[in-house]
C-alpha positions as CSV (number, residue, x, y, z in Angstrom):
1,M,6.6,-3.7,3.4
2,Y,4.1,-5.8,5.3
3,D,6.0,-5.0,8.5
4,R,5.4,-1.3,7.7
5,I,1.7,-2.0,7.4
6,K,1.6,-3.8,10.8
7,N,3.3,-0.9,12.5
8,L,0.9,1.8,11.2
9,G,-1.6,1.4,13.9
10,H,-4.6,1.2,11.5
11,E,-5.9,-1.1,8.8
12,V,-4.9,-0.4,5.2
13,C,-7.4,-0.7,2.3
14,N,-7.3,-4.1,0.5
15,C,-7.1,-2.3,-2.8
16,V,-3.7,-0.6,-2.2
17,R,-1.0,-2.0,-4.4
18,W,2.8,-1.5,-4.7
19,K,5.6,-3.0,-6.8
20,S,7.1,-5.4,-4.3
21,M,3.7,-7.2,-4.0
22,Y,4.5,-8.8,-7.4
23,Y,7.9,-10.3,-7.0
24,R,9.7,-12.4,-4.4
25,A,13.4,-11.9,-3.7
26,E,15.6,-13.3,-1.0
27,P,16.7,-10.4,1.4
28,D,20.3,-9.4,0.8
29,P,21.9,-7.7,3.8
30,T,24.4,-5.9,1.6
31,V,21.7,-4.1,-0.3
32,P,20.0,-1.1,1.4
33,P,16.2,-1.5,1.7
34,A,14.2,0.0,-1.1
35,N,12.0,3.0,-0.5
36,D,9.0,1.5,-2.2
37,D,6.5,4.3,-1.7
38,N,4.9,4.1,-5.1
39,Y,1.3,3.1,-4.5
40,W,-1.8,2.7,-6.7
41,C,-5.4,1.6,-6.3
42,A,-6.5,-1.8,-7.6
43,L,-10.0,-0.3,-8.4
44,T,-8.8,2.6,-10.5
45,Q,-5.3,1.4,-11.6
46,R,-4.1,4.9,-10.8
47,I,-2.4,6.8,-8.0
48,L,-5.8,8.3,-7.1
49,G,-8.6,6.2,-5.6
50,P,-12.2,6.2,-6.6
51,D,-12.8,9.2,-4.4
52,G,-10.2,11.3,-6.3
53,Q,-7.7,11.3,-3.3
54,V,-4.1,10.1,-3.4
55,V,-3.4,6.4,-2.6
56,D,-0.9,5.7,0.2
57,L,-0.6,3.8,3.4
58,Q,-1.6,6.7,5.6
59,S,-4.7,7.8,3.6
60,C,-6.2,4.4,2.6
61,K,-7.7,3.5,6.0
62,P,-11.1,3.0,7.7
63,G,-13.2,6.1,7.3
64,R,-12.3,6.8,3.7
65,A,-15.4,6.3,1.5
66,C,-13.8,3.8,-0.8
67,F,-12.0,1.7,1.9
68,K,-12.2,-2.1,1.5
69,E,-11.3,-4.2,4.5
70,G,-8.7,-6.8,4.1
71,F,-5.0,-6.1,5.0
């Protein structure tokens, strides 16, 4: 997932959260990668940020009113 963030071309808000942030597992080449696209905001604990907009890697970037620098 962190590689996906590096390849976006913009910073991502420090408050974006996703499931794989909370567990560590050794990569298994026999298992296809997960499509871990379920995000939420650490400030609201919901899929909507403080500004009422959806939380995702494309939207949570500089210029958004609730953006917090960090990633």
